[in-house]
C-alpha positions in Angstrom: -84.0 -17.4 -2.7 -87.8 -17.6 -2.2 -89.1 -19.7 0.6 -91.2 -21.5 -2.0 -88.0 -23.4 -3.1 -88.5 -25.9 -0.3 -91.7 -27.2 -2.0 -91.3 -29.8 -4.7 -93.9 -29.6 -7.5 -94.7 -31.7 -10.5 -96.1 -29.6 -13.4 -98.4 -31.4 -15.9 -99.4 -29.6 -19.1 -99.1 -29.8 -22.9 -100.3 -26.9 -25.1 -99.2 -23.3 -25.4 -101.9 -22.2 -22.9 -100.1 -24.1 -20.2 -96.7 -22.5 -20.7 -97.5 -19.2 -18.8 -98.4 -21.3 -15.7 -95.1 -23.2 -15.8 -93.3 -19.9 -16.1 -95.3 -18.5 -13.2 -94.5 -21.4 -10.9 -90.8 -21.2 -11.7 -90.9 -17.4 -11.2 -92.5 -17.8 -7.8 -89.5 -19.9 -6.7 -91.1 -23.3 -6.5 -88.8 -26.3 -7.1 -90.2 -28.0 -10.3 -89.2 -31.6 -9.6 -90.3 -32.7 -13.1 -92.6 -31.7 -16.0 -95.2 -34.2 -17.2 -96.4 -33.7 -20.8 -97.7 -35.7 -23.7 -95.2 -37.4 -26.1 -93.8 -35.6 -29.2 -96.3 -35.4 -32.0 -96.2 -35.2 -35.8 -97.0 -31.6 -36.7 -97.6 -29.8 -40.0 -97.9 -30.9 -43.6 -94.5 -32.4 -43.5 -95.4 -34.4 -40.3 -92.3 -33.3 -38.3 -92.0 -34.9 -34.9 -92.3 -32.0 -32.5 -92.2 -31.7 -28.7 -95.2 -30.1 -27.0 -95.0 -26.4 -26.2 -94.6 -27.3 -22.5 -91.8 -29.8 -23.3 -90.0 -27.2 -25.4 -90.2 -24.6 -22.6 -89.2 -27.2 -19.9 -86.1 -28.0 -22.0 -85.2 -24.3 -22.2 -85.5 -24.1 -18.4 -83.4 -27.2 -17.9 -86.2 -29.1 -16.1 -86.6 -32.9 -16.1 -89.3 -34.0 -18.5 -91.6 -37.0 -18.3 -93.6 -37.9 -21.4 -96.7 -40.0 -21.2 -99.9 -40.1 -23.3 -101.8 -41.7 -20.3 -101.4 -42.6 -16.7 -103.2 -46.0 -16.9 -102.1 -49.3 -18.2 -98.6 -50.7 -18.0 -96.9 -47.6 -19.4 -99.0 -45.4 -17.1 -98.1 -47.4 -14.0 -94.4 -47.0 -14.9 -94.8 -43.2 -15.2 -96.7 -43.1 -11.9 -93.8 -45.0 -10.3 -91.4 -42.3 -11.5 -93.8 -39.7 -10.1 -94.0 -41.4 -6.7 -90.2 -41.4 -6.5 -90.1 -37.5 -6.8 -91.3 -37.0 -3.2 -93.8 -34.3 -4.2 -95.5 -31.7 -2.1 -98.1 -31.0 -4.9 -98.8 -31.4 -8.6 -100.1 -28.6 -10.8 -102.1 -29.4 -13.9 -103.0 -27.1 -16.8 -104.4 -28.9 -19.9 -102.2 -32.0 -19.6 -104.7 -34.0 -21.7 -105.0 -37.3 -19.7 -106.9 -38.4 -16.6 -105.1 -39.0 -13.4 -106.2 -42.3 -11.7 -106.9 -42.5 -8.0 -103.6 -44.0 -7.2 -101.8 -41.0 -8.8 -104.0 -38.5 -7.0 -102.8 -39.7 -3.6 -99.1 -39.4 -4.4 -98.3 -35.7 -3.7 -98.8 -34.6 -0.1 -101.3 -31.9 -1.1 -102.7 -33.7 -4.1 -103.1 -32.4 -7.6 -104.3 -28.8 -8.3 -105.9 -28.0 -11.6 -106.2 -24.6 -13.4 -109.4 -24.8 -15.5 -110.6 -22.1 -17.8 -114.2 -21.6 -16.8 -116.3 -20.6 -13.8 -117.0 -24.1 -12.4 -119.3 -25.9 -12.4 -120.0 -24.3 -15.8 -118.2 -25.9 -18.8 -116.5 -28.9 -17.3 -114.4 -30.6 -20.0 -111.8 -30.1 -22.6 -113.1 -27.0 -24.5 -114.6 -24.6 -21.9 -113.7 -21.3 -23.6 -114.9 -22.5 -27.1 -118.3 -23.5 -25.7 -118.7 -20.3 -23.7 -118.1 -18.2 -26.8 -120.4 -20.3 -29.0 -123.1 -20.1 -26.3 -122.7 -16.3 -26.2 -122.0 -16.3 -22.5 -121.6 -12.9 -21.0 -118.7 -14.0 -18.8 -116.0 -16.7 -18.4 -113.0 -17.0 -16.1 -110.7 -19.5 -14.5 -110.7 -21.7 -11.4 -108.0 -23.4 -9.4 -109.5 -26.5 -7.9 -108.5 -29.8 -6.2 -108.4 -32.6 -8.8 -110.4 -35.7 -8.0 -111.6 -38.7 -10.0 -114.7 -36.9 -11.4 -114.5 -34.7 -14.4 -113.6 -31.2 -13.1 -115.8 -31.8 -10.0 -113.3 -31.0 -7.2 -113.7 -28.1 -4.6 -112.5 -24.7 -5.7 -109.7 -22.8 -4.0 -109.8 -19.6 -6.1 -111.3 -18.0 -9.2 -111.2 -15.0 -11.5 -113.9 -13.6 -13.8 -113.6 -12.1 -17.2 -116.3 -10.5 -19.4 -116.6 -11.8 -23.0 -116.9 -9.2 -25.7 -118.6 -9.6 -29.1 -116.0 -10.4 -31.8 -113.5 -12.0 -29.5 -112.2 -15.4 -30.7 -111.8 -18.3 -28.3 -108.1 -18.2 -29.1 -107.7 -14.6 -27.9 -109.8 -15.2 -24.8 -107.8 -18.3 -23.9 -104.5 -16.6 -24.4 -105.6 -13.9 -22.1 -106.8 -16.3 -19.4 -103.6 -18.4 -19.7 -101.7 -15.4 -18.4 -104.1 -14.2 -15.7 -104.8 -17.8 -14.7 -101.1 -18.5 -14.4 -100.7 -15.8 -11.7 -103.8 -17.2 -10.0 -102.4 -20.7 -10.0 -99.0 -19.6 -8.6 -100.6 -17.5 -5.8 -103.1 -20.3 -4.9 -100.3 -22.9 -4.9 -98.4 -20.8 -2.3 -101.5 -20.6 -0.1 -102.2 -24.3 -0.4 -98.7 -25.3 0.6 -98.6 -22.8 3.5 -101.9 -24.0 4.8 -103.8 -20.8 4.3 -106.0 -21.8 1.3 -109.6 -23.0 1.7 -111.5 -25.0 -0.9 -115.2 -24.6 -1.4 -117.5 -27.2 -3.0 -118.8 -26.3 -6.4 -122.3 -24.8 -6.4 -124.8 -24.4 -9.2 -125.9 -26.4 -12.2 -123.0 -28.0 -14.0 -122.6 -27.9 -17.8 -120.2 -29.8 -20.1 -117.7 -28.6 -22.6 -116.6 -31.6 -24.6 -113.8 -31.4 -27.2 -115.0 -30.0 -30.5 -114.4 -31.6 -33.9 -114.4 -30.3 -37.5 -118.1 -30.7 -37.9 -118.6 -28.2 -35.0 -116.9 -25.6 -37.0 -119.4 -25.5 -39.9 -121.0 -22.1 -40.2 -124.7 -22.1 -41.1 -125.6 -18.7 -42.5 -129.3 -19.4 -42.0 -128.9 -18.9 -38.3 -129.3 -15.6 -36.5 -126.3 -13.2 -36.9 -125.3 -13.3 -33.3 -125.2 -17.2 -33.4 -123.2 -17.2 -36.6 -120.6 -14.8 -35.3 -120.4 -16.8 -32.0 -119.9 -20.0 -34.0 -117.1 -18.5 -36.1 -115.4 -16.9 -33.1 -115.9 -19.9 -30.8 -114.2 -22.3 -33.2 -111.3 -20.0 -34.1 -108.5 -21.1 -34.2 -109.5 -24.7 -33.1 -111.1 -26.8 -34.6 -111.5 -24.0 -37.2 -114.7 -22.3 -38.6 -115.5 -23.1 -42.2 -118.2 -22.6 -44.8 -118.9 -23.9 -48.3 -118.6 -21.2 -50.9 -120.9 -21.8 -53.9 -119.1 -20.4 -57.0 -121.5 -18.8 -59.5 -121.6 -20.8 -62.8 -124.3 -19.8 -65.3 -123.9 -23.0 -67.5 -124.2 -25.3 -64.5 -127.2 -23.4 -63.1 -129.0 -23.5 -66.5 -128.4 -27.2 -66.6 -129.9 -27.7 -63.2 -126.6 -28.6 -61.6 -125.4 -27.4 -58.2 -122.7 -24.7 -58.4 -119.1 -25.7 -57.7 -118.2 -25.5 -54.0 -115.1 -24.5 -52.2 -114.3 -24.9 -48.5 -113.2 -21.7 -46.9 -112.0 -21.0 -43.3 -113.5 -18.0 -41.6 -111.1 -16.4 -39.0 -113.2 -14.1 -36.8 -116.5 -12.2 -37.2 -118.2 -9.3 -35.6 -122.0 -9.0 -35.4 -122.6 -5.7 -37.3 -125.5 -4.0 -39.2 -124.9 -3.5 -42.8 -123.4 0.0 -43.4 -125.7 2.3 -45.3 -125.1 2.0 -49.1 -123.4 -1.4 -48.8 -126.3 -3.6 -49.9 -125.7 -4.8 -53.4 -129.0 -6.5 -54.3 -131.3 -4.1 -56.2 -134.6 -5.8 -55.2 -135.9 -7.9 -52.4 -134.3 -9.2 -49.2 -131.0 -11.2 -49.7 -131.1 -14.8 -48.6 -128.7 -16.1 -45.9 -125.3 -16.8 -47.4 -125.2 -13.7 -49.6 -122.0 -11.7 -49.4 -122.4 -7.9 -49.2 -119.1 -6.6 -50.6 -118.1 -3.1 -49.8 -114.8 -1.3 -50.5 -113.2 -2.1 -47.1 -115.4 -4.8 -45.6 -117.4 -7.9 -46.4 -120.7 -8.7 -44.6 -122.3 -12.2 -44.5 -126.1 -12.2 -44.7 -127.6 -14.3 -41.9 -131.2 -15.0 -40.9 -131.9 -11.7 -39.1 -129.0 -9.4 -40.0 -125.3 -9.5 -41.0 -121.9 -10.2 -39.6 -118.7 -8.6 -40.8 -116.0 -11.2 -41.7 -112.6 -10.3 -40.4 -110.2 -12.8 -42.1 -110.7 -15.6 -44.6 -108.4 -18.4 -45.6 -109.2 -20.2 -48.9 -108.1 -23.8 -49.2 -104.3 -24.1 -49.8 -103.7 -20.3 -49.2 -102.7 -18.1 -46.4 -105.2 -16.0 -44.3 -106.1 -12.7 -45.8 -108.4 -9.8 -45.0 -112.0 -10.6 -46.0 -112.2 -7.5 -48.2 -109.1 -8.5 -50.2 -110.4 -12.1 -50.6 -113.8 -11.0 -51.8 -112.5 -8.7 -54.6 -111.7 -11.7 -56.8 -115.0 -13.4 -56.5 -117.4 -13.6 -59.4 -120.9 -12.0 -59.0 -123.4 -14.3 -57.4 -120.9 -16.2 -55.3 -122.4 -17.0 -51.9 -122.0 -19.3 -48.8 -124.2 -22.3 -48.6 -126.8 -22.2 -45.9 -128.0 -25.4 -44.3 -131.5 -24.3 -43.5 -134.1 -23.5 -46.1 -135.5 -20.0 -46.6 -138.6 -21.0 -44.7 -136.7 -22.0 -41.6 -134.0 -19.3 -41.8 -135.8 -17.0 -39.4 -136.3 -19.6 -36.7 -134.5 -19.2 -33.4 -131.2 -20.8 -32.6 
């Protein structure tokens, strides 16, 4: 049995991205004294009460599970009391979803160690990968740092770097970092517990990455193409990129009414020049929001170029390729652009 088995660890995490780290710590031989995760939640249209991905994996592994939405207040103090009784060497945190108060930070002998998916001090907060993709950052990564009362401010033990490629969604990047970061966490935890790890203070200008909401997913076709693609990819799959499709309607237009609108989810985009022969407007420059429909691809016109849409999900339907979706659209259908034609060419 691994020599790591003598170390007792609490693992705190909730979403899918935390599961590889739990597996890595178990695989490294650490004794997982308990798993702390958020309570079961109502999921899907039928609102089925469902355990978190981490809770489901912990149950498969036969590990004790603590469920708590927060570690403050009366319920939080009760949970902290149960944690104190575990006689922990350390606690590992990966996207648990609640702050740890000062009293809790002092309980494990080596404190709480957090895996964060950014190159700290950049993108402190709940949505580091999403913001990095939206900002068109050249690079992201992961850090293992000592948790303290400040928001992702603690000294860093280890880090890894990863380049960001045009067209990658935040979901794909995060899934990749979840695996590589899990190995980083397990190796760093071993070094911490054997006394060979050194933590360095964070250096550089910090930036914040707060949780995104539905409004952040709106795609404004009047922005530059690179920014439009980054917005789509950065908010895919969460909170979801979406645009308003204006359905062509001659009678409505003649009466001066606004064309009917449909909300459509956009699942991935690639900044790409319009292939020769694809442009389907005979005269003049197309306005932002226009859809160039080719045989095998659909390009969205932006302020300074186009992006190729990868997948589209109409309301109430399953995702489909953008080309298949566009075949059924009437002529003149386009996405609404927030900006006017006069401001469409301004910078992001």
